[in-house]
Backbone as a printed PyTorch tensor [residue, N CA C, xyz], in Angstrom:
tensor([[[-11.7200,   0.6080, -25.2990],
         [-12.4760,  -0.3380, -24.5030],
         [-13.5050,   0.4210, -23.6710]],

        [[-14.5710,  -0.2390, -23.4170],
         [-15.6360,   0.4220, -22.6720],
         [-15.3440,   0.4420, -21.1760]],

        [[-16.0130,   1.3310, -20.5060],
         [-15.9400,   1.4210, -19.0550],
         [-16.2570,   0.0810, -18.4270]],

        [[-17.3090,  -0.5430, -18.9330],
         [-17.7740,  -1.8000, -18.3620],
         [-16.7330,  -2.9020, -18.4950]],

        [[-16.1230,  -3.0280, -19.6600],
         [-15.1070,  -4.0710, -19.8430],
         [-13.8960,  -3.8230, -18.9590]],

        [[-13.5030,  -2.5690, -18.8140],
         [-12.3930,  -2.2450, -17.9090],
         [-12.7410,  -2.6310, -16.4700]],

        [[-13.9720,  -2.3370, -16.0490],
         [-14.3960,  -2.6770, -14.6910],
         [-14.4110,  -4.1920, -14.4950]],

        [[-14.9200,  -4.9180, -15.4820],
         [-14.9450,  -6.3830, -15.3870],
         [-13.5340,  -6.9430, -15.3080]],

        [[-12.6610,  -6.4630, -16.1750],
         [-11.2790,  -6.9450, -16.1760],
         [-10.5790,  -6.6230, -14.8610]],

        [[-10.8140,  -5.4290, -14.3340],
         [-10.1780,  -5.0300, -13.0780],
         [-10.6770,  -5.9070, -11.9210]],

        [[-11.9730,  -6.1600, -11.8770],
         [-12.5390,  -7.0130, -10.8240],
         [-11.9820,  -8.4320, -10.9260]],

        [[-11.9200,  -8.9640, -12.1400],
         [-11.4240, -10.3280, -12.3350],
         [ -9.9290, -10.4380, -12.0200]],

        [[ -9.1230,  -9.5470, -12.5690],
         [ -7.6750,  -9.6550, -12.3960],
         [ -7.2230,  -9.4160, -10.9610]],

        [[ -8.0030,  -8.6550, -10.2040],
         [ -7.6420,  -8.3930,  -8.8150],
         [ -8.4210,  -9.2750,  -7.8430]],

        [[ -9.4930,  -9.9120,  -8.3010],
         [-10.3050, -10.7680,  -7.4450],
         [-11.0840, -10.0100,  -6.3920]],

        [[-11.3760,  -8.7450,  -6.6450],
         [-12.0130,  -7.9070,  -5.6220],
         [-13.5140,  -7.7540,  -5.8420]],

        [[-14.1970,  -7.3660,  -4.7880],
         [-15.6410,  -7.1390,  -4.8160],
         [-15.9420,  -5.9120,  -5.6850]],

        [[-17.1840,  -5.8270,  -6.1990],
         [-17.5470,  -4.6680,  -7.0340],
         [-17.2890,  -3.3280,  -6.3440]],

        [[-17.6530,  -3.1960,  -5.0770],
         [-17.4560,  -1.9210,  -4.3710],
         [-15.9720,  -1.5710,  -4.2690]],

        [[-15.1390,  -2.5680,  -4.0260],
         [-13.7050,  -2.3150,  -3.9240],
         [-13.1170,  -1.9910,  -5.2920]],

        [[-13.6710,  -2.5870,  -6.3230],
         [-13.1890,  -2.3280,  -7.6830],
         [-13.4590,  -0.8860,  -8.0970]],

        [[-14.6820,  -0.4100,  -7.8990],
         [-14.9850,   0.9720,  -8.2970],
         [-14.3150,   1.9780,  -7.3710]],

        [[-13.8640,   1.5310,  -6.2060],
         [-13.1810,   2.4200,  -5.2760],
         [-11.6920,   2.5790,  -5.5410]],

        [[-11.1420,   1.8100,  -6.4780],
         [ -9.7070,   1.8880,  -6.7620],
         [ -9.3710,   3.1950,  -7.4760]],

        [[ -8.2370,   3.8060,  -7.0740],
         [ -7.8280,   5.0860,  -7.6520],
         [ -6.3700,   5.0480,  -8.1000]],

        [[ -5.9830,   6.0830,  -8.8090],
         [ -4.5830,   6.2370,  -9.2230],
         [ -3.6640,   6.2730,  -8.0000]],

        [[ -4.1580,   6.8320,  -6.9080],
         [ -3.3570,   6.9300,  -5.6860],
         [ -3.0540,   5.5700,  -5.0770]],

        [[ -3.8150,   4.5440,  -5.4590],
         [ -3.5960,   3.1930,  -4.9460],
         [ -2.4530,   2.4810,  -5.6680]],

        [[ -1.9300,   3.1020,  -6.7080],
         [ -0.8140,   2.5210,  -7.4530],
         [  0.4820,   3.0890,  -6.8900]],

        [[  1.2990,   2.1900,  -6.3380],
         [  2.5310,   2.6380,  -5.6930],
         [  3.5710,   1.5260,  -5.7420]],

        [[  4.7710,   1.8710,  -6.1660],
         [  5.8890,   0.9250,  -6.1960],
         [  5.5720,  -0.3560,  -6.9690]],

        [[  4.8700,  -0.2060,  -8.0900],
         [  4.5750,  -1.3700,  -8.9270],
         [  3.5190,  -2.2940,  -8.3500]],

        [[  2.7350,  -1.7720,  -7.4250],
         [  1.6680,  -2.5620,  -6.8040],
         [  0.3820,  -1.7550,  -6.7390]],

        [[ -0.7350,  -2.4630,  -6.7410],
         [ -2.0420,  -1.8510,  -6.5660],
         [ -2.4870,  -2.1460,  -5.1400]],

        [[ -2.5840,  -1.0970,  -4.3260],
         [ -2.9830,  -1.2640,  -2.9260],
         [ -4.4980,  -1.3490,  -2.8400]],

        [[ -4.9660,  -2.3130,  -2.0650],
         [ -6.3980,  -2.4980,  -1.8530],
         [ -6.6490,  -2.6430,  -0.3610]],

        [[ -7.5980,  -1.8810,   0.1460],
         [ -8.1110,  -2.1020,   1.4900],
         [ -9.5670,  -2.4770,   1.3040]],

        [[ -9.8850,  -3.7180,   1.5820],
         [-11.2270,  -4.2080,   1.3140],
         [-12.2400,  -3.5680,   2.2500]],

        [[-13.3320,  -3.1120,   1.6540],
         [-14.3670,  -2.4410,   2.4240],
         [-15.0690,  -3.3550,   3.4020]],

        [[-15.3060,  -4.5960,   3.0300],
         [-16.0600,  -5.5130,   3.8880],
         [-15.2490,  -5.9730,   5.0990]],

        [[-14.0010,  -6.3490,   4.8820],
         [-13.2040,  -6.9600,   5.9410],
         [-12.0750,  -6.0720,   6.4570]],

        [[-11.7180,  -5.0510,   5.6930],
         [-10.5830,  -4.2140,   6.0540],
         [ -9.2380,  -4.8390,   5.7020]],

        [[ -9.2770,  -6.0170,   5.0670],
         [ -8.0330,  -6.6890,   4.6790],
         [ -7.2500,  -5.7920,   3.7250]],

        [[ -5.9450,  -5.7570,   3.9180],
         [ -5.0730,  -4.9410,   3.0690],
         [ -4.2470,  -5.8570,   2.1770]],

        [[ -4.2220,  -5.5330,   0.9050],
         [ -3.4660,  -6.3000,  -0.0820],
         [ -2.6240,  -5.3490,  -0.9060]],

        [[ -1.5470,  -5.8670,  -1.4510],
         [ -0.7560,  -5.1530,  -2.4470],
         [ -0.5850,  -6.1210,  -3.6030]],

        [[ -1.2950,  -5.8460,  -4.6800],
         [ -1.3000,  -6.7410,  -5.8350],
         [ -0.2380,  -6.2700,  -6.8170]],

        [[  0.6920,  -7.1600,  -7.1400],
         [  1.7560,  -6.8050,  -8.0880],
         [  1.1470,  -6.4150,  -9.4300]],

        [[  1.6360,  -5.3220,  -9.9810],
         [  1.1770,  -4.8790, -11.3000],
         [  2.1050,  -5.5120, -12.3250]],

        [[  1.6110,  -6.5750, -12.9250],
         [  2.3750,  -7.3190, -13.9200],
         [  1.3920,  -8.0320, -14.8360]],

        [[  1.8850,  -8.5390, -15.9310],
         [  1.0570,  -9.3080, -16.8430],
         [ -0.1540,  -8.5400, -17.3510]],

        [[ -1.2910,  -9.2140, -17.3460],
         [ -2.5210,  -8.6250, -17.8740],
         [ -2.9950,  -7.4240, -17.0570]],

        [[ -2.7090,  -7.4160, -15.7510],
         [ -3.0960,  -6.2650, -14.9290],
         [ -2.3280,  -5.0190, -15.3700]],

        [[ -1.0440,  -5.1630, -15.7010],
         [ -0.2540,  -4.0220, -16.1790],
         [ -0.8180,  -3.4960, -17.4930]],

        [[ -1.1780,  -4.4090, -18.3880],
         [ -1.7600,  -4.0150, -19.6770],
         [ -3.0820,  -3.2870, -19.4500]],

        [[ -3.9080,  -3.8170, -18.5530],
         [ -5.1990,  -3.1930, -18.2530],
         [ -5.0160,  -1.7910, -17.6860]],

        [[ -4.1130,  -1.6250, -16.7400],
         [ -3.9190,  -0.3030, -16.1420],
         [ -3.4010,   0.7050, -17.1660]],

        [[ -2.5840,   0.2600, -18.1050],
         [ -2.1570,   1.1440, -19.2040],
         [ -3.3500,   1.5280, -20.0730]],

        [[ -4.2160,   0.5700, -20.3380],
         [ -5.4250,   0.8160, -21.1450],
         [ -6.3470,   1.7940, -20.4300]],

        [[ -6.5030,   1.6120, -19.1340],
         [ -7.3440,   2.5210, -18.3490],
         [ -6.7600,   3.9330, -18.3660]],

        [[ -5.4560,   4.0380, -18.2030],
         [ -4.8050,   5.3600, -18.2190],
         [ -5.0170,   6.0570, -19.5600]],

        [[ -4.8410,   5.3200, -20.6480],
         [ -5.0320,   5.9050, -21.9840],
         [ -6.4750,   6.3680, -22.1690]],

        [[ -7.4190,   5.5900, -21.6890],
         [ -8.8310,   5.9540, -21.8180],
         [ -9.1330,   7.2010, -20.9990]],

        [[ -8.5990,   7.2580, -19.7820],
         [ -8.8280,   8.4170, -18.9240],
         [ -8.1780,   9.6680, -19.5040]],

        [[ -6.9980,   9.5190, -20.1100],
         [ -6.3050,  10.6600, -20.7080],
         [ -7.1060,  11.2750, -21.8530]],

        [[ -7.9590,  10.4770, -22.4890],
         [ -8.7640,  10.9590, -23.6070],
         [-10.0510,  11.6630, -23.1490]],

        [[-10.3660,  11.6060, -21.8690],
         [-11.5850,  12.2210, -21.3500],
         [-11.3610,  13.7040, -21.0740]],

        [[-12.4380,  14.4830, -21.1740],
         [-12.3610,  15.9090, -20.8920],
         [-12.2260,  16.1720, -19.3910]],

        [[-12.9060,  15.3610, -18.6010],
         [-12.8320,  15.5080, -17.1460],
         [-11.7820,  14.5390, -16.6210]],

        [[-11.2930,  14.8100, -15.4170],
         [-10.3300,  13.8980, -14.8160],
         [-10.8140,  13.4840, -13.4430]],

        [[-10.6430,  12.2250, -13.1490],
         [-10.9460,  11.6780, -11.8390],
         [ -9.8150,  10.7420, -11.4680]],

        [[ -9.5150,  10.6390, -10.2010],
         [ -8.4730,   9.7000,  -9.7870],
         [ -8.9710,   8.2590,  -9.8170]],

        [[-10.2790,   8.0610,  -9.9190],
         [-10.8450,   6.7070,  -9.9730],
         [-10.3140,   5.9620, -11.1960]],

        [[-10.0850,   4.6680, -11.0380],
         [ -9.6480,   3.8620, -12.1780],
         [-10.8170,   3.5250, -13.0970]],

        [[-11.9880,   3.3240, -12.5140],
         [-13.1750,   3.0000, -13.3050],
         [-13.9900,   4.2820, -13.4590]],

        [[-14.0130,   4.8000, -14.6790],
         [-14.7130,   6.0550, -14.9650],
         [-15.7190,   5.8570, -16.0850]],

        [[-16.7150,   6.7480, -16.1320],
         [-17.7010,   6.6910, -17.2150],
         [-17.1380,   7.3790, -18.4650]],

        [[-17.9610,   7.5190, -19.4880],
         [-17.5140,   8.0940, -20.7630],
         [-17.0020,   9.5210, -20.6150]],

        [[-17.5470,  10.2420, -19.6450],
         [-17.1340,  11.6350, -19.4360],
         [-15.8650,  11.7510, -18.5880]],

        [[-15.4500,  10.6420, -17.9760],
         [-14.2600,  10.6690, -17.1390],
         [-14.5620,  10.7840, -15.6560]],

        [[-15.8400,  10.7110, -15.2980],
         [-16.2440,  10.7900, -13.8930],
         [-16.1910,   9.4000, -13.2590]],

        [[-15.9080,   9.3640, -11.9670],
         [-15.8700,   8.0960, -11.2370],
         [-17.2020,   7.3700, -11.3870]],

        [[-17.1290,   6.0750, -11.6410],
         [-18.3340,   5.2610, -11.7910],
         [-18.7330,   4.7240, -10.4200]],

        [[-19.9800,   4.9230, -10.0440],
         [-20.4520,   4.4410,  -8.7430],
         [-20.7960,   2.9540,  -8.8390]],

        [[-20.9330,   2.3220,  -7.6880],
         [-21.3170,   0.9190,  -7.6610],
         [-22.7170,   0.7460,  -8.2590]],

        [[-23.5950,   1.6810,  -7.9810],
         [-24.9590,   1.6160,  -8.5210],
         [-24.9420,   1.7370, -10.0510]],

        [[-24.1460,   2.6550, -10.5660],
         [-24.0420,   2.8130, -12.0220],
         [-23.4420,   1.5590, -12.6590]],

        [[-22.4530,   0.9730, -12.0020],
         [-21.8580,  -0.2620, -12.5090],
         [-22.9070,  -1.3700, -12.5600]],

        [[-23.7300,  -1.4700, -11.5390],
         [-24.7850,  -2.4900, -11.5130],
         [-25.7580,  -2.2970, -12.6640]],

        [[-26.1060,  -1.0550, -12.9640],
         [-27.0250,  -0.7780, -14.0770],
         [-26.4060,  -1.1450, -15.4320]],

        [[-25.1450,  -0.7710, -15.6030],
         [-24.4470,  -1.1020, -16.8480],
         [-24.3520,  -2.6180, -16.9920]],

        [[-24.0730,  -3.3140, -15.8900],
         [-23.9770,  -4.7690, -15.9220],
         [-25.3160,  -5.3940, -16.3060]],

        [[-26.4100,  -4.9080, -15.7470],
         [-27.7340,  -5.4560, -16.0720],
         [-28.0410,  -5.2980, -17.5570]],

        [[-27.6990,  -4.1530, -18.1250],
         [-27.9370,  -3.9390, -19.5640],
         [-27.0620,  -4.8570, -20.4070]],

        [[-25.7990,  -4.9990, -20.0230],
         [-24.8860,  -5.8660, -20.7750],
         [-25.3200,  -7.3310, -20.6830]],

        [[-25.7650,  -7.7430, -19.5150],
         [-26.2360,  -9.1220, -19.3280],
         [-27.4720,  -9.3860, -20.1770]],

        [[-28.4040,  -8.4460, -20.2180],
         [-29.6100,  -8.6020, -21.0390],
         [-29.2490,  -8.6840, -22.5220]],

        [[-28.3030,  -7.8600, -22.9510],
         [-27.8650,  -7.8890, -24.3470],
         [-27.1950,  -9.2230, -24.6790]],

        [[-26.3470,  -9.7070, -23.7800],
         [-25.6630, -10.9870, -24.0010],
         [-26.6740, -12.1330, -24.0740]],

        [[-27.6880, -12.1010, -23.2230],
         [-28.7180, -13.1500, -23.2340],
         [-29.4880, -13.1310, -24.5480]],

        [[-29.7620, -11.9340, -25.0440],
         [-30.4940, -11.7980, -26.3020],
         [-29.6590, -12.3000, -27.4880]],

        [[-28.3560, -12.0300, -27.4520],
         [-27.4640, -12.4530, -28.5350],
         [-27.1310, -13.9460, -28.4820]],

        [[-27.3530, -14.5760, -27.3310],
         [-27.0280, -15.9950, -27.1450],
         [-28.2300, -16.7370, -26.5670]],

        [[-29.2700, -16.9410, -27.3840],
         [-30.5160, -17.5250, -26.8630],
         [-30.3330, -18.8980, -26.2060]],

        [[-29.3960, -19.6880, -26.6890],
         [-29.1950, -21.0240, -26.1060],
         [-28.6270, -20.9380, -24.6880]],

        [[-27.9160, -19.8710, -24.3890],
         [-27.3160, -19.6880, -23.0690],
         [-28.0470, -18.6530, -22.2210]],

        [[-29.1510, -18.1470, -22.7440],
         [-29.8490, -17.0290, -22.1050],
         [-30.1910, -17.2970, -20.6420]],

        [[-30.6970, -18.4830, -20.3330],
         [-31.0770, -18.7770, -18.9490],
         [-29.8730, -18.7230, -18.0140]],

        [[-28.7420, -19.2650, -18.4640],
         [-27.5260, -19.2210, -17.6500],
         [-27.0120, -17.7920, -17.5140]],

        [[-27.0190, -17.0530, -18.5970],
         [-26.5300, -15.6690, -18.5780],
         [-27.3440, -14.8200, -17.6150]],

        [[-28.6450, -15.0200, -17.6080],
         [-29.5260, -14.2120, -16.7560],
         [-29.2810, -14.4300, -15.2650]],

        [[-28.6820, -15.5620, -14.8980],
         [-28.4190, -15.8320, -13.4770],
         [-27.0610, -15.2970, -13.0280]],

        [[-26.2300, -14.8690, -13.9570],
         [-24.8890, -14.4060, -13.6160],
         [-24.9290, -13.0400, -12.9350]],

        [[-24.0040, -12.8610, -11.9860],
         [-23.8640, -11.5870, -11.2880],
         [-22.4380, -11.0770, -11.4890]],

        [[-22.2480,  -9.7870, -11.4020],
         [-20.9180,  -9.2020, -11.5250],
         [-19.9950,  -9.8090, -10.4720]],

        [[-20.5430, -10.0650,  -9.3100],
         [-19.7910, -10.6280,  -8.1890],
         [-19.1860, -11.9960,  -8.5380]],

        [[-19.7790, -12.7120,  -9.5030],
         [-19.2710, -14.0260,  -9.8970],
         [-17.8440, -13.9600, -10.4440]],

        [[-17.4030, -12.7830, -10.8530],
         [-16.0180, -12.6400, -11.3230],
         [-15.0290, -12.9370, -10.1960]],

        [[-15.4240, -12.6880,  -8.9730],
         [-14.5680, -12.9670,  -7.8180],
         [-14.3300, -14.4710,  -7.6840]],

        [[-15.3880, -15.2560,  -7.8400],
         [-15.2470, -16.7130,  -7.7840],
         [-14.4470, -17.2300,  -8.9750]],

        [[-14.6570, -16.6490, -10.1360],
         [-13.9020, -17.0470, -11.3320],
         [-12.4150, -16.7800, -11.1060]],

        [[-12.0940, -15.6350, -10.5430],
         [-10.6940, -15.3120, -10.2530],
         [-10.1130, -16.3250,  -9.2700]],

        [[-10.8740, -16.6630,  -8.2330],
         [-10.3990, -17.6290,  -7.2370],
         [-10.1490, -18.9850,  -7.8700]],

        [[-11.0910, -19.4470,  -8.6860],
         [-10.9230, -20.7370,  -9.3600],
         [ -9.6980, -20.7470, -10.2700]],

        [[ -9.5330, -19.6870, -11.0480],
         [ -8.4190, -19.6370, -12.0020],
         [ -7.0670, -19.5700, -11.2990]],

        [[ -6.9750, -18.7780, -10.2370],
         [ -5.7210, -18.6930,  -9.4810],
         [ -5.4460, -20.0240,  -8.7920]],

        [[ -6.4670, -20.6190,  -8.2110],
         [ -6.3120, -21.8940,  -7.5190],
         [ -5.7980, -22.9830,  -8.4590]],

        [[ -6.3010, -22.9900,  -9.6680],
         [ -5.9030, -24.0100, -10.6370],
         [ -4.4210, -23.9030, -11.0080]],

        [[ -3.9080, -22.6810, -11.0610],
         [ -2.5220, -22.4640, -11.4810],
         [ -1.5560, -22.4210, -10.2950]],

        [[ -1.9510, -21.7040,  -9.2110],
         [ -1.0090, -21.4760,  -8.1060],
         [ -1.4370, -22.0850,  -6.7800]],

        [[ -2.6100, -22.6860,  -6.7500],
         [ -3.0660, -23.3500,  -5.5310],
         [ -4.0980, -22.5480,  -4.7500]],

        [[ -4.7750, -23.2550,  -3.8590],
         [ -5.8560, -22.6610,  -3.0780],
         [ -5.3660, -21.5690,  -2.1290]],

        [[ -4.1670, -21.7290,  -1.6040],
         [ -3.6270, -20.7030,  -0.6970],
         [ -3.4320, -19.3770,  -1.4390]],

        [[ -2.9650, -19.4430,  -2.6810],
         [ -2.7880, -18.2260,  -3.4820],
         [ -4.1360, -17.5740,  -3.7750]],

        [[ -5.1550, -18.3860,  -4.0210],
         [ -6.5010, -17.8440,  -4.2610],
         [ -7.0070, -17.1400,  -3.0040]],

        [[ -6.7920, -17.7520,  -1.8420],
         [ -7.2210, -17.1350,  -0.5850],
         [ -6.5060, -15.8070,  -0.3600]],

        [[ -5.2170, -15.7600,  -0.6710],
         [ -4.4560, -14.5160,  -0.5100],
         [ -4.9970, -13.4170,  -1.4120]],

        [[ -5.2760, -13.7470,  -2.6720],
         [ -5.7990, -12.7530,  -3.6070],
         [ -7.1370, -12.1980,  -3.1350]],

        [[ -7.9830, -13.0440,  -2.5920],
         [ -9.2860, -12.6020,  -2.1310],
         [ -9.2350, -11.9210,  -0.7640]],

        [[ -8.0720, -11.9600,  -0.1100],
         [ -7.9210, -11.3020,   1.1780],
         [ -8.4500, -12.1230,   2.3350]],

        [[ -8.5190, -13.4370,   2.1630],
         [ -9.0110, -14.3030,   3.2250],
         [ -7.8720, -14.7590,   4.1280]],

        [[ -8.1260, -14.8000,   5.4160],
         [ -7.1390, -15.3100,   6.3720],
         [ -7.0890, -16.8320,   6.3210]],

        [[ -8.1890, -17.4330,   5.9110],
         [ -8.2930, -18.8910,   5.9200],
         [ -8.6290, -19.4240,   4.5250]],

        [[ -7.9210, -20.4560,   4.1170],
         [ -8.2200, -21.1190,   2.8390],
         [ -9.6200, -21.7280,   2.8960]],

        [[-10.0620, -22.0920,   4.0780],
         [-11.3840, -22.7010,   4.2450],
         [-12.4910, -21.7670,   3.7620]],

        [[-12.3540, -20.4860,   4.0430],
         [-13.3450, -19.5070,   3.5800],
         [-13.3910, -19.4910,   2.0600]],

        [[-12.2430, -19.4780,   1.4410],
         [-12.1670, -19.4760,  -0.0220],
         [-12.7730, -20.7510,  -0.5810]],

        [[-12.4370, -21.8820,   0.0040],
         [-12.9740, -23.1630,  -0.4590],
         [-14.4920, -23.1990,  -0.3400]],

        [[-15.0050, -22.7570,   0.7880],
         [-16.4400, -22.8520,   1.0610],
         [-17.2730, -21.9330,   0.1640]],

        [[-16.7740, -20.7270,  -0.0890],
         [-17.6170, -19.7230,  -0.7480],
         [-17.2500, -19.4090,  -2.1980]],

        [[-16.0150, -19.7170,  -2.6050],
         [-15.5870, -19.2260,  -3.9150],
         [-15.0870, -20.2890,  -4.8840]],

        [[-14.4560, -21.3190,  -4.4070],
         [-13.9120, -22.3240,  -5.3200],
         [-15.0390, -23.2290,  -5.7880]],

        [[-15.3430, -23.1430,  -7.0700],
         [-16.5040, -23.8390,  -7.6150],
         [-16.1360, -25.0170,  -8.5110]],

        [[-14.9470, -24.9820,  -9.0800],
         [-14.5660, -26.0290, -10.0320],
         [-14.1140, -27.3140,  -9.3560]],

        [[-13.5290, -27.2140,  -8.1880],
         [-12.9480, -28.3920,  -7.5380],
         [-11.4790, -28.5080,  -7.8870]],

        [[-10.7670, -29.3010,  -7.1170],
         [ -9.3390, -29.4830,  -7.3200],
         [ -9.0590, -30.2880,  -8.5750]],

        [[ -7.9210, -30.0070,  -9.1770],
         [ -7.4500, -30.8160, -10.2970],
         [ -6.5910, -31.9270,  -9.7050]],

        [[ -6.9840, -33.1580,  -9.9570],
         [ -6.2590, -34.3120,  -9.4170],
         [ -5.9730, -35.3100, -10.5320]],

        [[ -5.0730, -36.1840, -10.2680],
         [ -4.7420, -37.2240, -11.2190],
         [ -5.4310, -38.5280, -10.8740]],

        [[ -5.4410, -39.4600, -11.7960],
         [ -6.0600, -40.7500, -11.5430],
         [ -5.1640, -41.6180, -10.6600]],

        [[ -5.6900, -42.7410, -10.2020],
         [ -4.9110, -43.6780,  -9.4000],
         [ -3.7410, -44.2270, -10.1820]],

        [[ -3.9930, -44.6300, -11.3970],
         [ -2.9310, -45.1920, -12.2540],
         [ -3.0020, -44.5860, -13.6360]]])
């Protein structure tokens, strides 16, 4: 798997900002959890390593083991060096342009997408399955209102009157 796909998966599965995603290291893995201290707010989280996140971290480890260089960063480039936020942004811009070219009918929508949108996607998906409070916890928000206002885009799933 490519560096970029690993970074996207890590950002989505953890619901973290791009800067926090590229800042994650092997040292943040402890007792079956991924420790995160968010750069923007200082919020501290411990995300259980299970399911798809466990599979991803195994994939990242295997990819890093195949590199000549070693870095404690989870998101590394082809040489095994830590990927910076700026480098991630450049890789994302190239991937977005390629996706737009391969999907002309969706090109306008693709061109408006940002890497940061994975955070909202994670919030929506968690909210749909486990509720808005769980989405707020994953994003490190003290208030569900913040999550609702800035990240939940799909709306609540409700039933009809009858």
